[in-house]
C-alpha angles and dihedrals in degrees: 000000000000117000096236093052091046091052091048091051093048091047091051091049092049094046090050093048092051091048091047094050092045089052091051092049092050094041090240107146094186093056090045091053094046090050091050091051092049092049090049091051089054090049091051092047090052093047091050092052091048090051091051090051092050091049091052091050091049090049091053092050092057096044112120 
């Protein structure tokens, strides 16, 4: 997982969590939902990058 993509995923997760918690504190359901979606997108981005890294490692193991 490249460092820049990892940072982008973590930033997206953090931004979403902050938005989600702010929405909860203010009683704003729309902001809470948007924050949850943004956090989930960051989680998916991170999982995708981890899968790519694992696939590359597996490929290297089976190289002749």
